[in-house]
N, C-alpha and C positions, 0 to 999 in steps of 0.2 A: 503494500500499499505506500502510495506517495505521500509525502509530509502534508501536502494541500488536502487530500483525502482523508488522512488521519485526522488533520485538524477539524474537517469538516463534521467527520465521525463523532468525535469528541464533543463539538459544539452542539450535538442532539442530545448529549447525556447531561442529566441535571448535576450542576456541580454542587457538591457537598463534601463533608469531612471524608467520608469513605471513598468517594471519587479520588479525591485529591491524594489520600494515603495509597490508594491502589495505584495510581499512576506512579507516585514515588517508589513504591515497590519494584514495579515493572521496570522502571529506569534503573535501579540498583542492579538488579537481576541481569540487565543487558550490558551495563557499563560500570557498575561498582558504585560505592557510595561517594567517591570523589567526584562523580559527575552530576551529583544532584545540587541544583540551585534553584532560586525561585524563578530565575530567566528560563532555564531549560525546563522546569517542570510546567510552568504557564505555557511554553510553546508546544509541549506534548498534549496539553489539555487544551489548546486553542483559545487560551484567554490571556488577559494581561496579568503580570505579576502581583498586582494590587488586588485582582479578584480573588486570589488564594487566601488572603488574609481575613476574609469574611468567614472563612472555614476552619483555618489552623492559626495559632497564636503568632507563630513565627518559622523560620526554617528550622530552628532546634526542635520546635514541636514535631515536625514531619520528621527529622532525623532521628528523634527519640522513638518514634513509632517503628521506623526500620531498623534500629539498633536493637529494639525489643525482639524484632523477629530473628535477629542474628544470635542474641543471647539465648533465645528459646532453642534455637538449632544446635546451640553447644550441647545442651542438655545438662543433666546433672551426673556426677560420677556414681556409681553403685553405693546406696547407702550402707551396704554391709562391709565396706572396705574399712581398714584402720584408719582412724582419723586423721593421722599425719599424712598418710598417702592421698586420703580422700581430700584435704585441703591443697596439697601440692597438685594433683589432677586438676583441681578447680582454678588454680591460679594458672597454671599452664595452658588451659583452653582459653582462657580470657587473654593471656599473651598472644596467642595464635591469631585471636580475632583481631588484636589491635595490630599486629604485624601485616595481616592481609587488608584490613580496612583502617587506615590511618584516620579518616574522618570520624570514626566511632571512638577512637582515644580522644580527639579533640572534644567531642561532646563531654565525655566523662571528666576532663580536665576543666571545663567551663562550668559545669553545674553537677549537682547529685542527679544521678540517673536512679529514679525510683519507679521504673516502668513494671510491669507485672513480673517479666521474667527475672528481672534486677532482685525484686522482693522474694521470689521464690529461691533464688541462690543463697540470700541470707537466711531464709527461714529453714532451708535445707541444713545449712552450715550449722545453725543453732541446734537443729535436732541431732546432728552427728556428734557435736560437742558436748552438749548435755548428757547424751548417752555415754560419752567417754569420761564423764565425772565433773565437767565444768558446771559453774552454775550459770544461769542464764546471761547474767551482765558480763561475765567473763567470755562467754561464748561470743556474744556480740562483739567485744572489744577484739578478741582474737580474729573474728572474720574481718572486722574493720582494718586490722594491722595488715593481714595478707592482702586484702582488697587494695588497699592504698599503696603498699609495697609495689604491687603488680602495676598500677597505674602509673607511679613515680618512675620505677625502673623503665617501663616501655616508653614513656615520655622522653626521657634522656636518650633511650636507644633510638627514638624515632628522630629526635633532633640532630643525632650524630650520623643516621643513616645516609650514604652516599657521600660522606667526607673523605678526602684522600687519606689513603694509608700512610703515606710519608707526611711528616710535619711540613706545614707550609707557613707557620706564624709562630708566635711566641718565641721561644729560644731555639726551636728546631733541634731539641736534643734526642739522641737515639740512645741513651743509656738505660741500663735495666729499669730504674725506677719509672722513667718516661714510658718504656713500652708497656710495663705493668699498669699504669694509669689508663693508657689507651684500650686495655683490655677488660675495663671495668664493666662494659656493657656487652659481655659475651654471653652465649647459652650457658657455659659453665658457671659464670658468675652469678647469673640469675639464679640458678639451683642452688648455689654455695649460700647466697643471701637468703633464699626462701626457706631452706633447711635449717639455717642457723634461727632465722626468726621462729620458726614452728618449734624447734627445740627450746627455745626461750619461753614460749607460750606453754609448753609442757611443764617446765619448772616452775613457771609463775602460777600455774593452776593447783600446784600442791599434789 
């Protein structure tokens, strides 16, 4: 279907929140989260960008709905897993999402994401941790620690993605300490930090 025909087809569909979010989901499936903008979405629907905002709060509102789909697709690790392995699996799945869809990471760094799938991740974590002996408050704080560690690590990782391997600024040093510092956002380092954090949570829970 040509873009003109597609626009004409959309113009016959009543514009409402479901229509807008449906178009956003199709756009993301075709081109990824990074392709989503009010201009592109409005063009897909055959309307002006301002027409969208009678049905959605802003583009973060749209992005939140699409990210909720992505979180739901990640699923939840098997609740029968040992709690340490369960938390590690949960964090690794979120990191994979951020690596594949950097726009999702941007949303998490701008505002709390409290979509249904996000809430399910929290309530599942609380269930796993309370079953392991944590009180509810400690379970919530433990989940928060792992969640925010993952977001923070991925934000640093994303910011450095694509940077040249060889130093081009600062002192340009190639000594062991400088090489070590450049490795702070490696796959291995993510796991080292995550496992150290989880071990600390175990000690703190008594």
